[in-house]
C-alpha positions in Angstrom: 3.9 -3.1 -11.0 3.2 -6.2 -9.1 3.3 -8.1 -12.4 3.9 -11.7 -11.2 2.0 -14.7 -10.0 2.8 -13.6 -6.5 0.2 -10.8 -6.7 -3.5 -10.9 -7.6 -3.1 -8.5 -10.6 -0.7 -5.8 -11.9 -0.9 -2.1 -11.1 -0.2 0.7 -13.7 2.9 2.7 -12.8 1.0 5.9 -13.6 -1.7 5.0 -11.0 1.0 4.3 -8.4 2.7 7.7 -9.1 -0.6 9.6 -8.8 -1.2 7.9 -5.4 2.3 8.9 -4.2 1.6 12.5 -5.2 -1.8 12.5 -3.6 -0.3 11.3 -0.3 2.5 13.9 -0.4 0.1 16.7 -1.2 -2.4 15.8 1.6 -2.9 18.3 4.5 -2.5 15.3 6.8 1.2 14.6 7.8 1.3 11.1 6.2 4.6 9.3 5.9 3.6 6.0 4.4 1.4 4.8 1.6 0.0 1.3 1.8 -1.0 -0.5 -1.4 -4.1 -2.5 -0.3 -5.8 -5.3 -2.3 -9.6 -5.4 -1.9 -10.8 -8.9 -2.7 -14.4 -7.9 -3.0 -13.7 -5.2 -5.6 -10.8 -7.0 -7.2 -8.6 -3.9 -7.2 -5.9 -2.0 -5.4 -6.3 1.2 -3.5 -4.0 3.4 -1.4 -4.2 4.0 2.3 -2.1 6.6 3.9 -0.7 6.4 7.5 1.4 8.7 9.6 3.5 6.1 11.4 4.8 2.5 11.3 2.6 1.6 14.2 -0.5 2.2 12.0 0.9 -0.3 9.4 0.6 -3.1 11.9 -3.1 -2.6 12.2 -3.6 -4.0 8.6 -3.4 -7.7 7.6 -0.6 -8.6 5.2 -1.2 -10.2 1.8 -1.2 -14.0 2.2 -1.8 -13.8 5.9 -5.2 -12.0 5.8 -8.4 -13.4 7.2 -10.5 -10.5 5.9 -11.2 -9.2 2.4 -8.5 -6.5 2.3 -4.8 -6.9 2.8 -1.5 -5.0 2.4 0.4 -5.8 -0.8 3.3 -3.3 -0.2 4.2 -0.2 1.9 6.2 2.8 0.5 7.7 5.9 2.2 5.9 8.8 0.5 9.0 11.0 0.3 11.8 8.7 -0.5 9.5 6.4 -2.5 11.4 3.4 -1.0 9.6 0.2 -0.4 9.3 -0.7 3.3 9.7 -4.3 4.3 6.5 -5.4 6.0 8.3 -7.6 8.5 10.1 -4.5 9.7 7.0 -2.4 10.2 
């Protein structure tokens, strides 16, 4: 996943799938999974949020001033990708 020049590096599909499962199995009522790029560590990690309002609290890749930024957002249950401009 994210295997293009548009993204900092690719992400293994198996890792992505395990993050989706982790979010669905959480005791917290998460609805969305954010794929976040950490510039300092040079890697992706998931962040889980309960609502679209929480997505807006994170900088978007390419617009970020900090060292972390959102690469993509997915609905945990439908697995559909959420357009960041709609969040």
